DOZA-919883 format. One record per residue (C-alpha): residue in one letter; x, y, z. Coordinates in steps of 0.02 Angstrom, whole numbers, padded with zeros to 5 digits. Layout:
PT   resn        x        y        z
PT      A        X        Y        Z
...
//
This chain:
PT   resn        x        y        z
PT      M    01802    00911    00362
PT      S    01677    01052    00364
PT      P    01532    01056    00489
PT      S    01406    01027    00349
PT      S    01497    00871    00287
PT      S    01504    00807    00467
PT      K    01315    00827    00478
PT      K    01292    00733    00313
PT      T    01405    00598    00380
PT      S    01296    00566    00531
PT      I    01141    00565    00421
PT      L    01217    00431    00308
PT      S    01268    00325    00457
PT      R    01092    00341    00530
PT      K    01014    00291    00363
PT      K    01124    00136    00358
PT      R    01069    00088    00534
PT      Q    00887    00107    00484
PT      F    00920    00008    00326
PT      Y    00998   -00132    00429
PT      K    00844   -00140    00540
PT      I    00720   -00155    00397
PT      V    00826   -00283    00302
PT      V    00841   -00394    00455
PT      A    00657   -00367    00497
PT      R    00607   -00420    00322
PT      Q    00703   -00583    00344
PT      D    00622   -00614    00514
PT      I    00447   -00582    00448
PT      K    00483   -00698    00300
PT      A    00534   -00834    00424
PT      A    00371   -00806    00521
PT      L    00274   -00817    00359
PT      D    00361   -00979    00309
PT      A    00324   -01054    00480
PT      C    00143   -00998    00465
PT      K    00126   -01080    00293
PT      L    00198   -01241    00365
PT      F    00078   -01228    00513
PT      L   -00071   -01209    00397
PT      A   -00014   -01357    00291
PT      K    00026   -01478    00433
PT      V   -00068   -01437    00594
PT      R   -00245   -01505    00607
PT      S   -00281   -01477    00793
PT      I   -00216   -01390    00949
PT      G   -00159   -01561    01010
PT      D   -00049   -01587    00857
PT      D    00136   -01617    00898
PT      L    00184   -01473    00781
PT      Y    00061   -01348    00854
PT      F    00170   -01274    00992
PT      P    00340   -01280    00902
PT      L    00271   -01194    00748
PT      L    00170   -01069    00852
PT      T    00331   -01028    00945
PT      A    00428   -01005    00782
PT      I    00294   -00891    00711
PT      I    00282   -00783    00867
PT      V    00470   -00770    00898
PT      C    00516   -00731    00717
PT      Y    00374   -00606    00696
PT      S    00412   -00516    00860
PT      R    00601   -00507    00843
PT      P    00604   -00342    00746
PT      F    00497   -00259    00880
PT      S    00607   -00307    01027
PT      N    00754   -00210    01096
PT      N    00887   -00275    00977
PT      K    01067   -00226    01008
PT      P    01137   -00107    00962
PT      F    01002   -00021    00858
PT      G    00841   -00060    00950
PT      P    00668   -00102    00882
PT      L    00588   -00050    00720
PT      A    00511    00123    00718
PT      K    00333    00143    00782
PT      K    00267    00168    00605
PT      W    00290   -00019    00573
PT      H    00158   -00057    00707
PT      A    00025    00030    00600
PT      F   -00092   -00070    00488
PT      D   -00233   -00004    00379
PT      N   -00337   -00158    00419
PT      A   -00404   -00161    00598
PT      Q   -00402   -00352    00608
PT      L   -00219   -00358    00557
PT      A   -00177   -00219    00681
PT      E   -00261   -00318    00821
PT      T   -00171   -00478    00768
PT      H   -00005   -00385    00768
PT      K   -00036   -00328    00947
PT      K   -00090   -00503    01001
PT      I    00068   -00581    00927
PT      L    00180   -00459    01021
PT      Q    00082   -00487    01183
PT      L    00098   -00676    01164
PT      R    00285   -00658    01142
PT      D    00299   -00554    01300
PT      K    00180   -00653    01410
PT      T    00196   -00835    01364
PT      I    00310   -00879    01217
PT      A    00474   -00793    01262
PT      H    00433   -00777    01447
PT      S    00338   -00876    01578
PT      D    00226   -00748    01663
PT      L    00127   -00817    01810
PT      E   -00032   -00728    01754
PT      I   -00037   -00838    01598
PT      R    00067   -00995    01631
PT      K   -00018   -01065    01785
PT      V    00028   -01231    01863
PT      F   -00114   -01346    01916
PT      I   -00102   -01501    02024
PT      F   -00218   -01648    01988
PT      P   -00250   -01752    02145
PT      K   -00271   -01938    02118
PT      G   -00446   -01975    02054
PT      T   -00479   -01803    01978
PT      L   -00601   -01810    01833
PT      I   -00512   -01765    01669
PT      G   -00623   -01673    01546
PT      N   -00783   -01753    01485
PT      A   -00707   -01923    01446
PT      G   -00748   -01996    01615
PT      L   -00564   -02032    01646
PT      R   -00483   -02003    01814
PT      S   -00304   -01947    01843
PT      G   -00166   -02010    01952
PT      L   -00071   -01878    02050
PT      G   -00012   -01758    01914
PT      V    00035   -01583    01866
PT      T    00008   -01475    01712
PT      V    00047   -01301    01650
PT      R   -00099   -01206    01578
PT      D   -00051   -01100    01430
PT      I   -00134   -00997    01296
PT      A   -00180   -01087    01137
PT      L   -00239   -00993    00984
PT      P   -00383   -01063    00884
PT      L   -00333   -01133    00714
PT      K   -00444   -01006    00625
PT      I   -00327   -00863    00679
PT      F   -00178   -00931    00579
PT      P   -00239   -00870    00408
PT      V   -00254   -00697    00488
PT      I   -00078   -00713    00559
PT      K   -00019   -00760    00384
PT      A   -00107   -00606    00312
PT      T   -00025   -00498    00446
PT      C    00147   -00567    00398
PT      L    00110   -00535    00214
PT      D    00054   -00356    00245
PT      L    00203   -00311    00353
PT      G    00324   -00408    00243
PT      S    00267   -00322    00084
PT      R    00285   -00149    00164
PT      L    00459   -00195    00228
PT      N    00506   -00261    00057
PT      L    00457   -00098   -00027
PT      A    00555    00001    00101
PT      V    00709   -00109    00082
PT      E    00708   -00093   -00107
PT      K    00685    00096   -00097
PT      E    00826    00118    00030
PT      L    00941   -00003   -00061
PT      Q    00926    00106   -00216
PT      A    00946    00268   -00117
PT      L    01101    00208   -00025
PT      F    01189    00106   -00159
PT      G    01100    00126   -00326
PT      S    01206    00269   -00392
PT      K    01373    00214   -00318
PT      E    01511    00119   -00401
PT      L    01516   -00043   -00305
PT      P    01646   -00182   -00298
PT      P    01609   -00334   -00407
PT      K    01586   -00446   -00254
PT      E    01479   -00449   -00098
PT      F    01525   -00334    00045
PT      E    01464   -00312    00221
PT      L    01354   -00165    00265
PT      T    01452   -00044    00372
PT      F    01384    00098    00475
PT      D    01516    00227    00432
PT      D    01496    00372    00315
PT      E    01564    00286    00160
//
């Protein structure tokens, strides 16, 4: 094998690794989008039983491509960029939520409060017995259409990249007439 073919080999292997990352990311963002659609269809208040499970699904699925996945790591920095400032801010907020409260329990966010017997609860005039609660971050319902738009924006860009790379890597090759697993070699 000549030195130039060895260099081409490592380039092909690197392209396959990048392809893997965007294909898996596209699936994760699609899952976040599906959870967001379900959230918008079913959740009517922050107190809804589906609020936290669907919020968790959205945040975890959306953030997965940006975490330190083994063995290839997170998506490239270019995928953090959005043309729309509101979507860019929402993207950052989702990743922060994942790191601070959804996938971790950071003390600065998830504070524990003790309610002594007789403590006034809200404005209802009710009093508590001895109790405990964990304060968490809750997103207002009005942010979920923006989260959906963020998923759609990122998902459509990933989809275009996947289709382009699929053609570049496999479009001109003679392929077997059955499915095959993506490998990271130079073939």
